[in-house]
C-alpha positions as CSV (number, residue, x, y, z in Angstrom):
1,X,0.0,0.0,0.0
2,X,1.2,3.5,-0.8
3,X,0.4,6.8,1.1
4,X,0.6,10.2,-0.5
5,X,0.0,13.5,1.3
6,X,-1.1,16.9,0.1
7,X,-2.4,20.2,1.4
8,X,-5.3,22.4,0.3
9,X,-5.1,26.1,1.4
10,X,-8.1,28.4,1.4
11,X,-8.7,32.1,2.2
12,X,-11.7,32.8,4.4
13,X,-13.7,36.0,4.9
14,X,-14.6,38.0,7.9
15,X,-18.3,38.6,8.9
16,X,-19.8,35.3,7.7
17,X,-19.1,31.6,7.3
18,X,-16.9,30.9,4.3
19,X,-17.7,27.9,2.1
20,X,-15.1,26.8,-0.4
21,X,-15.5,24.0,-3.0
22,X,-12.2,22.1,-2.8
23,X,-13.3,19.2,-5.0
24,X,-10.9,20.0,-7.9
25,X,-7.9,20.6,-5.6
26,X,-8.5,17.2,-3.8
27,X,-8.8,15.5,-7.2
28,X,-5.5,17.1,-8.4
29,X,-3.8,15.6,-5.3
30,X,-5.4,12.2,-6.0
31,X,-4.1,12.3,-9.6
32,X,-0.6,13.4,-8.5
33,X,-0.5,10.5,-6.0
34,X,-0.4,7.9,-8.8
35,X,-2.7,5.8,-6.6
36,X,-5.3,4.0,-8.8
37,X,-7.5,2.2,-6.2
38,X,-8.0,3.2,-2.6
39,X,-9.3,6.1,-0.5
40,X,-8.7,9.8,0.1
41,X,-9.2,11.4,3.5
42,X,-9.6,15.1,3.8
43,X,-8.9,16.6,7.3
44,X,-9.4,20.1,8.6
45,X,-6.5,21.5,10.5
46,X,-8.8,23.9,12.4
47,X,-11.4,23.6,15.2
48,X,-13.8,26.1,13.7
49,X,-13.7,24.5,10.3
50,X,-15.7,21.5,8.9
51,X,-15.7,19.3,5.8
52,X,-18.7,17.8,4.1
53,X,-19.9,16.6,0.7
54,X,-23.1,18.0,-0.8
55,X,-24.6,18.8,-4.1
56,X,-23.3,21.9,-5.9
57,X,-26.7,23.5,-6.4
58,X,-25.9,26.4,-8.8
59,X,-28.3,28.9,-7.3
60,X,-26.9,31.8,-5.1
61,X,-28.3,34.3,-2.6
62,X,-27.7,38.0,-3.1
63,X,-24.6,37.7,-0.9
64,X,-23.2,35.0,-3.1
65,X,-23.8,31.9,-1.0
66,X,-25.2,28.7,-2.6
67,X,-28.8,28.1,-1.5
68,X,-27.8,24.8,0.3
69,X,-25.2,26.7,2.3
70,X,-27.6,29.5,3.1
71,X,-30.1,26.9,4.3
72,X,-27.5,25.1,6.3
73,X,-26.5,28.4,7.9
74,X,-30.2,29.1,8.8
75,X,-30.5,25.7,10.4
76,X,-27.3,25.9,12.3
77,X,-28.3,29.4,13.5
78,X,-31.3,27.8,15.2
79,X,-29.1,25.2,16.9
80,X,-26.1,27.3,17.7
81,X,-26.9,31.1,17.4
82,X,-24.1,33.5,16.6
83,X,-22.2,34.6,19.7
84,X,-23.0,38.3,20.1
85,X,-22.4,38.9,23.8
86,X,-20.9,37.4,26.9
87,X,-24.0,35.4,27.9
88,X,-24.5,33.5,24.6
89,X,-22.0,30.7,25.6
90,X,-19.8,29.8,28.5
91,X,-16.8,29.7,26.0
92,X,-14.5,31.6,26.0
93,X,-13.9,31.8,29.8
94,X,-11.5,33.9,31.8
95,X,-8.8,31.2,31.8
96,X,-8.9,30.9,28.0
97,X,-8.6,34.7,27.6
98,X,-5.6,34.6,30.0
99,X,-4.0,31.8,28.0
100,X,-4.5,33.6,24.7
101,X,-3.2,36.9,26.1
102,X,0.0,35.0,27.2
103,X,0.8,33.8,23.6
104,X,3.7,35.5,21.8
105,X,1.4,36.4,19.0
106,X,-1.6,37.4,21.2
107,X,-2.0,40.6,19.2
108,X,-3.0,38.6,16.1
109,X,-5.9,37.1,18.0
110,X,-6.8,40.1,20.2
111,X,-5.8,43.3,18.3
112,X,-5.9,46.1,20.8
113,X,-6.8,43.6,23.5
114,X,-10.3,43.2,22.1
115,X,-11.7,40.1,23.8
116,X,-14.8,40.1,21.7
117,X,-12.7,38.8,18.8
118,X,-12.7,35.4,20.6
119,X,-16.5,35.2,20.5
120,X,-16.6,32.2,18.2
121,X,-18.2,29.6,20.4
122,X,-20.8,29.1,17.8
123,X,-18.1,28.4,15.2
124,X,-16.5,25.6,17.3
125,X,-19.9,24.0,18.0
126,X,-21.0,24.1,14.4
127,X,-17.8,22.6,13.2
128,X,-18.0,19.9,15.8
129,X,-21.6,19.0,14.7
130,X,-20.6,18.7,11.0
131,X,-17.2,17.1,11.5
132,X,-13.6,17.8,10.6
133,X,-12.9,15.1,8.1
134,X,-14.3,13.1,5.1
135,X,-13.3,9.9,3.3
136,X,-13.9,9.3,-0.4
137,X,-13.2,6.5,-2.9
138,X,-10.4,6.6,-5.4
139,X,-10.9,4.5,-8.5
140,X,-9.1,4.5,-11.8
141,X,-6.8,7.1,-10.3
142,X,-9.5,9.7,-9.8
143,X,-11.6,11.0,-6.9
144,X,-15.0,9.3,-7.2
145,X,-17.9,11.7,-6.7
146,X,-21.5,11.2,-7.5
147,X,-22.9,13.5,-10.2
148,X,-23.1,17.0,-8.7
149,X,-21.5,16.1,-5.4
150,X,-18.7,18.4,-4.2
151,X,-16.4,18.6,-1.3
152,X,-16.9,21.7,0.8
153,X,-14.5,23.2,3.3
154,X,-16.3,25.7,5.6
155,X,-14.9,28.1,8.2
156,X,-17.6,29.1,10.7
157,X,-15.4,31.6,12.5
158,X,-16.5,35.0,11.1
159,X,-14.3,37.1,13.5
160,X,-11.5,37.8,10.9
161,X,-10.1,36.8,7.5
162,X,-7.7,33.9,7.7
163,X,-5.6,31.4,5.7
164,X,-7.0,27.9,6.5
165,X,-5.7,24.4,5.6
166,X,-6.9,20.9,5.0
167,X,-4.7,17.9,4.8
168,X,-5.3,15.4,2.1
169,X,-4.1,11.8,2.5
170,X,-4.4,9.3,-0.4
171,X,-3.9,5.6,0.5
172,X,-4.1,2.6,-1.8
173,X,-2.5,0.7,-4.6
């Protein structure tokens, strides 16, 4: 059995969840691996990010989101509302703030000491609910997806723009 590893990097937006279709990038890694039969696992490197497969639905909202993603956001908003004040969630607590404030790069997370920039409890919970990895079939040297199915990487942390990563591991013969 052979193992091949790759990395997908995406840019996320501030102010709303960012969904990115990474299907083509994952397939490029599968093809580069030279593996003909096996599986490919895609793993988020971040605790506010999730991975899932769904149909690419073609229709978009006025703000550019696919309808299925907008519907998913609406449903998740009912389960885990956006954190807008100190009473929405227990997280982040005082000890977490103190830990972040002690980091050498604390200013990157708390510019000007603004603790509200860590109000992302909803993002962690949403990502936990959806999951941080997916496994797909590799056959004939290509990623096997059904019809309109796509692989979506989503970052639910809307506090700031970021560069996010997903590891891609291809295993097989």
